[in-house]
Every structure is written in C-alpha cells, then in structure tokens.
C-alpha positions in Angstrom: 6.7 6.1 7.4 6.9 8.7 10.1 4.5 10.7 12.1 5.4 14.1 13.5 3.4 16.3 15.8 3.3 19.9 14.4 0.9 22.6 15.2 -2.6 21.4 14.5 -3.5 17.8 13.6 -0.9 15.0 13.5 0.8 14.6 10.1 1.8 11.1 8.9 4.7 11.0 6.4 4.5 8.0 4.1 7.8 7.1 2.3 7.7 5.1 -0.9 9.9 4.4 -3.9 9.4 7.1 -6.4 8.6 4.8 -9.4 5.9 2.6 -7.8 3.6 2.2 -4.8 4.2 -1.3 -3.5 1.5 -3.4 -1.9 2.9 -2.9 1.7 2.6 0.9 1.2 -0.8 0.9 -0.5 -2.2 -1.3 2.3 -1.3 1.4 4.8 -2.6 4.2 2.6 -6.0 2.5 2.4 -6.1 2.3 6.2 -5.1 6.0 6.5 -7.9 7.0 4.1 -10.4 4.8 5.9 -9.6 6.5 9.2 -9.5 10.0 7.6 -6.0 10.7 8.8 -4.0 13.6 7.3 -0.7 12.5 5.8 1.9 13.5 3.3 3.8 11.3 0.9 7.6 11.5 0.5 9.1 9.9 -2.6 12.6 8.7 -2.4 15.0 6.7 -4.6 15.4 3.0 -4.0 18.9 3.6 -2.6 17.6 6.2 -0.1 14.8 3.9 1.0 17.3 1.1 1.5 19.3 3.4 3.8 16.2 4.3 5.8 15.2 0.6 6.1 18.7 -0.5 7.0 18.8 2.0 9.8 15.8 0.4 11.4 15.8 -3.0 9.9 12.3 -2.5 8.6 10.6 -2.7 5.2 8.0 0.0 6.0 9.3 2.2 8.8 6.6 3.9 10.9 7.2 6.3 13.7 4.8 7.8 16.1 6.7 9.4 19.0 8.4 6.5 20.8 6.4 3.9 18.8 8.2 2.1 16.0 6.6 -0.5 13.8 7.9 -2.4 10.8 5.1 -4.5 9.3 2.3 -3.0 7.2 -0.4 -5.1 8.9 1.0 -4.1 12.4 0.9 -0.5 11.2 -2.8 -0.9 10.1 -3.6 -2.4 13.5 -1.9 0.5 15.3 -3.7 3.1 13.2 -7.1 1.4 13.7 -6.5 1.2 17.5 -4.9 4.6 18.0 -7.5 6.4 15.9 -10.5 4.3 16.8 -12.9 7.2 17.0 -11.9 8.8 13.6 -13.2 7.8 10.2 -14.6 4.4 9.6 -15.2 2.8 13.0 -15.3 -1.0 12.3 -11.8 -1.8 11.0 -11.2 -4.0 14.0 -14.8 -5.3 14.2 -17.9 -4.2 16.0 -17.2 -6.2 19.2 -14.7 -8.5 20.9 -16.0 -11.6 19.0 -15.6 -10.0 15.6 -12.2 -8.7 16.6 -11.1 -12.3 17.2 -12.4 -13.2 13.7 -10.5 -10.2 12.2 -7.3 -11.4 13.8 -7.8 -14.9 12.5 -8.3 -13.7 8.9 -5.3 -11.3 9.2 -3.1 -14.3 10.1 -4.7 -16.3 7.2 -4.0 -13.5 4.7 -0.4 -13.0 5.8 0.6 -16.7 5.8 -1.8 -18.3 3.2 -3.1 -15.7 0.8 -0.1 -13.3 0.6 2.7 -15.7 -0.4 1.2 -16.9 -3.8 -0.6 -13.6 -4.5 2.6 -11.6 -3.9 4.5 -13.9 -6.2 2.0 -13.1 -8.9 2.3 -9.4 -8.2 6.1 -9.6 -8.5 5.8 -11.5 -11.7 3.5 -8.8 -13.1 5.4 -5.8 -11.8 9.0 -7.1 -12.4 8.9 -9.7 -15.2 12.2 -11.6 -15.5 12.1 -14.2 -18.2 10.0 -17.2 -19.4 11.9 -19.6 -17.3 9.9 -18.8 -14.2 6.7 -19.9 -15.9 6.4 -23.2 -14.1 6.8 -21.5 -10.7 4.2 -18.9 -11.5 1.7 -21.5 -12.6 2.3 -23.3 -9.3 1.7 -20.1 -7.3 -1.5 -19.6 -9.3 -2.7 -23.1 -8.4 -1.9 -22.4 -4.7 -3.9 -19.2 -4.8 -6.8 -21.0 -6.4 -6.9 -23.4 -3.5 -7.0 -20.4 -1.1 -9.7 -18.7 -3.0 -11.8 -21.8 -3.0 -11.9 -21.5 0.8 -12.8 -17.8 0.4 -15.6 -18.7 -2.0 -17.1 -21.0 0.6 -16.7 -18.5 3.5 -18.1 -15.6 1.4 -21.2 -17.7 0.6 -22.1 -17.4 4.3 -20.9 -13.9 5.0 -20.8 -10.6 3.2 -17.2 -10.0 4.4 -14.5 -12.3 5.6 -15.0 -11.5 9.3 -18.7 -10.9 9.3 -21.2 -8.4 8.1 -18.9 -5.4 8.4 -15.9 -4.4 6.3 -12.8 -4.8 8.4 -9.0 -5.0 8.3 -9.5 -8.6 7.3 -10.8 -7.4 4.0 -8.6 -4.3 3.6 -5.3 -6.1 3.8 -6.3 -8.1 0.7 -6.8 -5.1 -1.5 -3.3 -4.4 -2.9 -2.5 -7.9 -4.2 -6.1 -8.4 -5.4 -5.9 -5.1 -7.3 -2.9 -6.2 -9.3 -4.4 -9.6 -10.0 -7.7 -8.1 -11.1 -6.0 -5.5 -13.4 -4.0 -8.2 -15.1 -5.2 -10.0 -18.1 -3.6 -13.3 -17.2 -4.7 -13.8 -13.6 -8.0 -11.9 -13.3 -9.9 -15.2 -13.8 -8.8 -16.2 -10.2 -11.3 -13.6 -8.9 -13.8 -13.5 -11.6 -14.5 -17.2 -11.9 -15.8 -17.4 -8.3 -19.2 -15.8 -7.8 -18.8 -14.9 -4.1 -15.2 -13.8 -4.4 -16.1 -11.7 -7.4 -18.9 -10.0 -5.5 -16.7 -9.5 -2.4 -13.9 -8.0 -4.5 -16.2 -5.6 -6.4 -17.6 -4.5 -3.0 -14.3 -3.8 -1.2 -12.6 -2.3 -4.2 -15.4 0.2 -4.7 -14.8 1.9 -1.4 -13.7 5.5 -1.6 -10.5 4.7 0.3 -9.3 2.2 -2.3 -10.4 4.3 -5.2 -8.1 7.0 -3.9 -5.3 4.6 -3.5 -5.8 3.4 -7.1 -5.6 7.0 -8.2 -2.4 7.5 -6.2 -0.9 4.3 -7.8 -1.8 5.6 -11.3 -0.4 9.1 -10.7 3.0 7.7 -9.4 3.2 5.3 -12.4 2.4 8.1 -14.9 4.8 10.6 -13.3 7.6 7.9 -13.4 7.0 7.2 -17.1 7.1 11.0 -17.8 10.3 11.3 -15.8 11.9 8.4 -17.6 10.9 9.8 -21.0 12.4 13.2 -20.1 15.6 11.6 -18.9 15.9 9.6 -22.1 15.4 12.8 -24.2 18.0 14.6 -22.1 20.5 11.8 -22.6 19.9 11.8 -26.4 20.4 15.6 -26.5 23.6 15.3 -24.5 25.0 12.6 -26.8 24.0 14.7 -29.8 25.8 17.8 -28.4 28.9 15.7 -27.8 28.9 14.6 -31.5 28.5 18.2 -32.7 31.4 19.4 -30.5 33.5 16.6 -32.0 32.6 17.6 -35.6 33.2 21.3 -34.9 36.8 20.9 -33.6 39.1 23.6 -34.9 40.5 22.4 -38.4 43.7 24.3 -37.6 44.5 21.5 -35.0 44.8 19.1 -37.9 47.1 21.5 -39.9 49.4 22.1 -36.9 49.6 18.4 -36.1 50.5 17.7 -39.8 53.3 20.4 -39.9 54.8 19.1 -36.7 54.9 15.6 -38.1 56.7 16.9 -41.2 
C-alpha cells in the first residue's frame, strides 16, 4: 500500500492480488472505511506483487511519506493514531486503560486466534487434497479452544476490549468472515451464544459490509476474466485447426510430383 499527497485530501493506494482480497488486505480496508479515509485500489498480478514485496521485504507494503510499515495490524494502528480525529473515534479505545486492553487483545489475536483461523481460511480458499484433513481438524480444535475463552470474555463484555468496538474486534473480521461463510466451519462461531452475538454485531458494521462487497466484486470479476480467457483460448485453438484444414491443396500435389 502507498499513500501519496496530491492536491486535496491524502489518497491511500491499496495494492492487492487481482483475483482475491486476502485477509491482510481486507483488515486494512476495514480500518480505512472506519476512519473514512479516501483511498484507491490497485490490482496487480501475483508476480508483480511479489516484486513489490521483495523490494521492501513486506507482505503488505504501506508508505506515508518517510513512514514504511509491513504488517496489517501495525498499519491499522498507524491509521488509527494518525487519523484519530477522523471517522470512528474509538478504534484504540476511549482512554489509556482501554488502549492497554486493545493492545492485549491485538497480541492475542495475532499469536493465538490467527494461526488456526488462517489455516482454515487457506484450506477454504486454496484447497489442496484430502491428505491435509487431519491437520485441518487439529486446527479447528485449536480454534475451538480459543473461542471458548472468547465466549467467556464476551459474556462479561459487549466487545473484546470493553463496551466500545475497537481494533481488538476489527482485526478478527477477515478470518471470521471466511469461517462464517463456509458450510464446514461456521459452527465454530454459531455454536457459542456470546461469540455468535459478537460476530453478528461487528460484521454488521457499515465498514465490513463494504469490505464484503469489495471481496465479492473482485471474486466475480476474476471469474468473468477467467471465463473470457478460456473462451479466447478455445477460439484461438479453433482458428488454428481451421487454418490447418484450409492449407492449399496444391502443396500436396507439388510435394507428390517432386517425389516422383
């Protein structure tokens, strides 16, 4: 991602692979929507993104003048701090005490919730074969243990870090979205009353509804592009066959006379 200062308001450029919006990107998009920051999306091929990432050794490059960040959670913190007076004001909490709670849950999400939930996302988005079934079941069990703790916490609090929606909740949106939309793993959220209520609340925010629409648009456009490419390849192969059939018959006659 990059941010350039043109005439008028700052414009953030968000780079993502043209066939899919990955969780790291959708996490930042949700934050940008919450803070009502103008941005543009730049779709690139996987190879071009690898070149961009390799040049900065970062999975999600973000530039704001001299500032360079590489982690989606760090980018969200930066956005929330830099644009504190824009959009939704409580992403970092309403006071110092809640900010400490937000940081605690951000750490918990990154190192406890994210590993198993990301494994499930990867299994859903990029299925390999049935041989990884045992590992996926193990990851699901790990996530169940994490969500049991969330169920207890959310029985005492509306949101993870208190009575306000914060980054602590926002960073969970991408992986939870793919789990909730799946038929196989949606029970992980739906079978826990407090977690189910929390998920329905945070996923109904306008910011995430917009991200969900963005995800759907990118997926549909990729399917259309893939279909058009397939049609073009079929026409190309068909044209090659026609050209072969329509070769000048005199070539056969000349070749035969030369043989004689």
